[in-house]
N, C-alpha and C positions, 0 to 999 in steps of 0.2 A: 780396479784397473791398474798395475803396477807403473813405475817409472818407463820398463823397456818397452811395454805395450803402447803408453802413451806417444813416446819418441817413434816407435814404428807406424803408428797410425797418424800423426802430425806431419811427418818429415815429407810425404809425398805431396800433400797441400801446400807446403812452404815452396818446394822446388817449381809446383805447377804455378804459384802464384809469382815466383822471380822469372819463370819462363815468360810469362804472359807480360809482365814489365818490360824483359829486352825485347820481347814482340814488337811493344808498343811503340819503345823508342827506335828500334829500326826502323818500324812504319813510318814515323815522324820525321826521321833522318831523309829515307828515301822520298818522301812526298815533298820535299824542299827542292824548287828549281834554281842550281845554281849558275849564273852567268861567269865565264871567264872573260875579264878585262885585261887588256896591255895597261902597264904603269902610265903610258902617256894618255889613254883613254881615261882611265881613273882620275888622272890631273885635270883634264880639259872637264869631266862633270864636276868635279869639287869647283873650278873656277867659274862655271856657268850655274853654281848654285843647285845643283839637282841632288845631290846627295843629302839624305836624312841622318844616319848615324854611320859610325867607322869603328871596328874593332881590329886593332894592331898586335899580332903576335908574332915574337922572335920565332923563328926556327930552332929545331933542338941542336944543329950543327953551328948557328951564328953566323949563316953565309948570306940570308936573305929575311925581310918581314915578310908575313902573311897578312892582307888586308881582308876584311870581310865586311860587307855593309848591306845599305838598301838605296835605291833610287826613288825619286818621289814619284814615279810612275810605275814602279812595281807594286806587284799582288801581294797579298800576305804570305804566301808560301815560297816568295821570289826572292832573291838576294846576288850579289855578285862575289867575286872572288877575284884578287889581285896579289901576283907577286912582284913585290917592292926591294930593289937594292939597299943591302943593310947601311944605312948611314943616318947618324943622328940629324943631321939636317933635315933629311925628309920628315921626320917624325915631329920636329920641331917645327916645321912649316905647317904640317896638320895641325898640332895643337894650338899653333898661334892662330891658325885661321877658322877656328870652330866661330868665333864670335862675328867675325865679315861675313862667314857663308852659311852660319845658322845651321849648323849639325852637330851631333853628339857623338864625342869620340871615347874609346877606352883603351889604353894601352895595358895589355897582359904582360905578367912578367915572363921571363924565360922558362918553359916548361919542363927542361933538362933538372931545374932545381926542385921539383916535386915528383920523384920515384914513384911515389903511392899513386899519385894523380895519374900518370902514365900508364901505370897498371891497370887503376880501375876503369880506365876509359878504354883502354885497348884489350886485354885481357879477360875481365870479369866477365863480358857477355859469353865470349866463347866458351868458358870454364862453366857457367850455369847451362848453356845447352848441351854441352858435351855431358856433365854430371847428370842431368836430368835423364837424356837418352840412355845414357848407360845402366840408370836406376830402372827405369820403366821395361827397357830389354831384360834385365836381371831378372824382374818380378815375372817377365812371361814366358822366361826359359823352361821352368816346370810346367808350362801348358796354362790353358786357361782355370782349371779347377786348381791347380795350385796358387794360381796369383790372387783368387779370391779364398781360399781355404775351403772350396767346397770339400775337398777328398778329406779332411778332416774328420776323424769319429768325434761323433756328438755324446757319445757314454761320459757319465759324468761321476766321477767318483767319491761314495758315499762319505757324509762326514762321521767321522769314529765317536765325536762327541755324543751324538744323537745316535747311539744304538740300540739295537732292538734284540731282545731273546726272546727265547720262549715262553718266559712268564708273563710278557706283553701281549700271548697269543692264546687267546682263550676257545674251548670248544674243539678244536681242531685236533683230536686226542690220535685219531688213527694217521691222519694227514704227517703230524709229525715225527711218528715213529717210522713213516715210509721214507724221510729225509734225514731221520739221525744218522743214517750209515754214510750220507755225504758229510756230513760234518766228522766223521769217525775218520773217513779218507782223508779231509784237508787237515787234518791233526797230525795225522799218520798215515801217511801212505802204504809205507814199508809194509805194515801189518797185512795189506791186502797183496802187495805186489809178491810178498814170499810165497803164496798159495796160487799166484798167476789169476787171481782175480781181477776183473776190469770193472771198475767204477763207471755207472752211467755215466757218459758223456753230457746228455741233457736230458732236464726233466722239466716235463710240461705240464702245468697246472691247468686244470680244464674247470670250470665252475662257474655258475651264475655272479652277475656283478655285486662286488659287495661282499664276500663273503670271505676275503682275507687274503686272498694269493699274493697280492704284493708284501702284505704285511709278513706273511710266511717265507717269503723270500729274503727280505731282508732279516727275520729272524734267525735263518740258516746262516748268513754270513755273520752275524752278531754272535751267535755260539762259535763258530768256527775262528773267530776273528781275524778274517783275512780280508784284503780288499774288495771292494762290493762295488761293481761297475753297473750302472743301471741307464737304461733307453729304452724310447719309445720305438714302436715298429714303423710308426711315419717318419722317425728322423731319420730312416735311410732313404726316403724317396725323394728325389729332386726333380726339377724340370729338365735338366740334362742327362742324356744316358750315361751310365757310368760312373756316375758321383756314388750312387749305393754301393756298389762294388767297393770302390774305393776306400768309401767310411768302413765297410765291414772289413778290409783287410787292415786298417789303421787301427781297427778296436781289436782286433786278437794281435796285433803288432804289440798296444800296450799290455794288453793281459798276459804275453808272453814275458815281458819285463817284470811284470809283478806275481809271476804265479808262485804258489799257488793261488787262485782267486776265483771269485764268482761273477759272472755276468748275467745279467736281469734284463730280459727285452719284455716288455709288457707290451699288450697288443700285437702278438705277432702276427695276426691274422693280416695286418695291415701290408706286411711284404711277405707273408708265406702262403698265400693262397695259390689254387692250383692252378698249374699252367697252362697257357692255350684253351684254356675255358671260356665261357661268357660269350655274350652278343657282343658283336662290335671289334674282335679281333682281340689278342692278347694286349697287354702291357709290357711294352720292351724293356721299360727301366726297371719294374717292379721284379720280371724275369729276371734279368741281369744279377740284382741285387741277391734274389734267392739261390740262383746259382753260385755264386761266390760264398754267401753263407756256409751251403751245404758242402762244397768243397773244403772250407776251414774247418767245419765240425768233423768231417772223415773222408779226408782224400789222401793227398801223398805226404803231406805235413803232417807232423805231430803236435799235437795239442796238450803235452801233459800238464795235469795239474791245474787246468782249464776246465770248470764246471757250469754248462749255460742252464739258467733256469728262465723257462718263458711262460707267461700266462695269456689266456684266451678263454673269451666265454663262446667262442665259434670253432670249436675245434672240427668241425665238419667241412668246413671250408678249407683245409690246409693241404698243403701239397701230401700225398702219399710219401715220397722223398725224404719229407722232414721227419715222418714218424717210423721211419725202418730204423732196425738195430743199428747202433753206432753214431747214431744221432738222437733225436728225442727218443730214445728207446725207453723212457718209462713215463708213463703217465699218472697223475694223482689228481684223483677227482676231488674239488674239493666243493662238498654240497652246503645247502644251509644249513644251519643248526638247530640239532632236535631240542626240546626243551632242558635237556641239562647242559647243552651247550648255550643257550641262551642265555640259561641263569650262570653261567660263568663268564660271559661276556658282557652281561649287565655289571657285574662286579668289578669288572677291568673298569668300566666306565662310569663307574660311579665311585671312584679311590676319590677324586678331587671334586667330588659334590657332596652337598650337606643334605642329606635326604633326613625324613620324617622317621622316627623311630619305629612307627606303624607299620611303614611299608616293607612288605616281604616281597624280595627281586624273585623268588621263587613263585610266586603267583602271578606275579608280572610275565614272567617267562609261560607260562601258562595261558597268558591271556594273548600271546604273540605269534602263532604259529604261523610260519612264512616267511617272517623277518629275518634279514641277514643279518650282518653284524655291522655294516655301515647304517641300518633302518634303527636299530637297537640304539646305537651311538647317538644318532639324531633324535629319537626318541627322547632320550635322557636330557640332551642340549635344547632342544624345543622347551621340555619342562622347566629346566633351569632358566630360561629366558623368560618365561611365563611367569615363573616367581619374582624374578626382580622386578619385571611388570607389576606386580601386584603388592611389591613392597612387602615379601614375606622373607621370616629369616630362614627357612630353609623349605625345601621342595615336599608338597602333601600330594596325597594320592589323587587330589582335584587335578593339579596342574599334569599328573602323568595321565589322567583320563584324556583330559583337553588335549596335550600333545599327540597321545596316539592317535584321536579323532584328526587332528591336524595332518598328521605322517598318511595314513589312509587315505582321508576324504577333502582335506584341505581345511583351511579358515572356516570360521561357522559364519554364515550370512547372515547377521544377527539384524539389520536393517531391513531385509527383505521381508515383505508382509503376505501374508496369506489371506483368502478370503475364508470365512467360518465354514462354508462349504467344503472348500479345497482343504483346509486343517483338518475338517473331520474326515475326508475320505484318507488323508496321508495318515492319519491316526490308526483307523481301521485297517489299511494296508499293512503297516508295519505291525500290527496287532495280529494277522493272519499270520504272519512269518513267525510270531513268536509261539504262538498255540502250537502250531504243527512242530517247531522245536521241541517244544515240550511232552507232544504226545506221542510223537515217533522215536523208537527205539535208537535208531543209526542215523536219525538226520541231525545234521550239525545244531551244535548249542548257542543259545543267543545271548552273547556276556552282555551285550548291551544295546538299548534302542531307544532312538531317539526322532523326536519329530522336526527337529530345528535343521534348517537346510545347510547344506554344504556342497561346493563346487555346482555340479549340475543335479546334485538328489536333492529332493525336497525333504529326504529323511532317510534314513537307514537303520537296518540292523547289523549289528558287529555279531557275525555267526563263524564260531569255529569248532573245529572237530571236536568228539567227545573224548576222543584218542586220537593219538598220531599213529599211524600203521602205514606202512610199506604198501599193502595191497588191500583190495577193497573188493567185498561180495556185491554180486547183483543186487541182493536187497538193499544194500547200504547204496547203493548208487542210485536205485529206484526211489529211494526214501530222500535222499539229499536234491531229487527233481522235484518232488512231492512237495518238499520247504521251499524250494524256489518258486514256486507255483502259489502259494500260500496269500501273497499279496495280490494278485488280480483275483483269486476265488472270494478273498474277503471282499474286494470291491463290488464283485457280483452280487453275492447274495446279499449284502447290506445296503446297496443303494440301487441295484438293480441298472449298474452302470459300471463303465469301464475307461481307465484313463491310460495315458502313455509312459505312468511311472513304473510300470512291470517291464519295460524293453529290457534291462540290463539283467534281469532276472530270465528272462526267456532267452538272451544269449547264453547266459551260463548254462541252463537246462539243455538248450538244444546241442551244445557241444558235447554233454556227458551222454544223451541220447545216441548222439550219431557215432561217437567213440564205441558204446556199447554194442552199436549194429556192425561197424565197419572194422573195428579194429580189435574190440573185446572177443566177439564171437558170442553175443549174450543176446542173440534173439532167433526166431524161427529160421534163420537162414542156414543157422549152424556154426559149426567152429570154423569159421573161414574169415581170413582177413584180407579185406576186400581195398582197403586204402591202408597205405604207412605213408611216413615222412619221407622225403626225396632228398639226395645227398645233391641235387643240382640245383644251387640254392643260389646260383646267379641270374636267373631271370624272373626273381620276386616272389614275395612271399605267398601270393594269391596262386602260385601255379606249383607251390611246392609239395604236391600229393600225388601220387603216382596211383592211377585207377588201373585195374587191370579187371573189367568188366563191363558186360555189353550195357545197351540202353534199358532191354528189359530187366536187368538186376540192380539197374541205377532206380526204375520205378518202384521195384520190390523193397531198396533202402529205404525210399521215401516213405514208404507204406508201414514198413517197421517203425521208422523214428517217429510218424504221426501215431502209432498202434502204443507206443510208450509214451509220449506225451499224454495223451487222452485218459489212460488208465490212470496216470498219476493225478490227472486234472480232476477225476471223476474221485479219487480217492480223498485227495485235497478237499474237497468239496464236502464229501459225507462226514469227514472227520470236524472241519469246521461248523457243519449245523449240528453235530452233537454237543458241539462244546460252545455255541453261539453267546452263552452268557458271560463266559471267560474272554471270547474275544472283545466284547463290549467293556467287561472290566477293565481289562488291559487296555483300550481303546480310550475309556472315559480317564483312567490313571495318567495317560500321556496327555492328554488335552489339559489336564490339571499340572502336571509338573515337566512335561516336554522331552524329558529324559529319565530312563529307567534301569537301574542296574541288575546284574545276572540276580542279586540278591533279594532285591524287591519284587522281580517277577517270580519268585519261589515263595515268595511273603504274599504276596498278592493271590496266587494260585492255591495255596493252604487256607489261610485265614480269609480270604473275599476282599480285602480292605489293606491300603498302605500303613506300613509302620508309622506309628505316633511319632515324628519329631520332639513333640514337645516333653515326654519322658525323659528328662535329662538326667533323673535322679540313677538312671540304669547305666549309664554312660559310665567308663573310666576317668581318670583326672587326665590322661593323654588326649582322649576323645574329645573329652571338653575343651579341652586347651586348642585342639586341632579347629574345634566349632568358633573357638573365641577368635583365633586369627583369620578364619574366613569372614567372620563377622566386622573384622577391623576394629576391635577392642584393644585398648593401649593397656600395656603391664598386665595381661594376661599371664605371661609366663612365672610371675610371682604371685598370682591369686591361688587363694585353697578352693576346694572343690565347692563348698558352701556359696562363696564369691560368684566363682565363675557362672554357676547357675543362676545365683540372683541377677548378674550383667545380661546374660543370655536369654533370660526372661524378661527382660524391658522390651 
């Protein structure tokens, strides 16, 4: 905070304290009861010995003396006042008589000799009261909003020292191409104006959370080298109606003074929701703010050189007026990255981290489908934290595996203990998923399986698609359902008993089956879409599907869903019974090691046993050093291969 702001904020409090002091002083003065006595009455009281103290002050013009004091029978706030003739004998008699009549006397100097004292006593309280009144009236002159700076824009100007460019944005190749012409316009607007081209006034970035929408907007400003204002949609909405609209006006006023520039509004759905919808009426403040934003973007005024970029993951709730040409007339969808994009994102976030030479980011990208850019950044950060916790010199694949599990399922519940029967059932449950993943061509691949509990799961199988595709066939969907049912089927085959461990599997499988019947037309009901996501998102997610069918059709839908689930269950049962030995083999391996990787699962299927970890001679020097690091062997980096094998065999 600068000195100007300090003075601005402290001055009101100083004036307020001064006003309180003056009021207290005036209260004290007004609360004192003063009795006016004649000079003769005063002298009689003195001679009777009823006076306790006397204060004698000459008048300003020198004509009289003012005598003040107290009598013995007066209360604490009571006093007398006497006007005496100007005579030295009077003062002399009073001074000489204080011993005889036992009172205290004080003779003051002529007040006219102290001009400053007169000013302070007579004019300072008036000046403080008048000055304080003028100050507060001037603060109120602009209205309540102005007096508290409510109407000022909350948009902040980005620091040019923390510039972000397209080099810092990985994976969004098509998205970067879409916004490149914005940069060209900001750098050379005449090239577009020459041909009569109008650059989009607003660009709406739509996509799931963590996909890099904010980062892309910052990169546009960094590449164009123009001022970049950023604000959240919630910063506009306040308790008082009209504040948000005032902030919008002030924001565009600042932007016009710094044009060409960029304005970035994050989470615009907080202020840009559809007007006049929802239960319980509208929201007057938000609607006024939205109306002002619409007017500023494309109204009677011109906003040349100002480009607005907004981000949201709820484009379905935005007001249609925001999305028409002339406002946010370009939408850029920022999707989750594909395998190549994930590899590029990992390379960006791995720049400042020390990774083991054996780690291939391309392989890690294949193992993380569905991860956003934020998820990948968090994964590497968790791996780095684990490496530090384990006192390692660099991040190994062991930390990355654990970090992946932590991001997906939370930390391992190492202290949680199973009964032997429960542990055996969990192992066979997960083995059922693994075997179906191996035997079905279109089912998800099992990259890793563990019986170590995490979060609410007793164990889990990390299943990823064999290939990343935009569309899926009916066969692929059926085999995915079959793979999800493998855990329950394995429990029933091996123990003749079922557990609650398959509830999440059923949830996923039922969702796929219902979509096949009601949305994809993959059932005996024919190619008819019976349900669809509704645009009326204001009454809750439980009611956000439009159902255009009768009760009879609803019954047929239930029959078709059950038919799909029953067929997949029977198929899973047949496959697991035909491969029961492989189920037992994988389950026993899980009971022994608790965690199996994809490579170990394939080795088990081919050789019928786990790879021998004691055959260290077949490992490379780098692999031996990694094992030595995990074993906590000191000085391993300087050892030869023979020395490492000797130490590890100990």
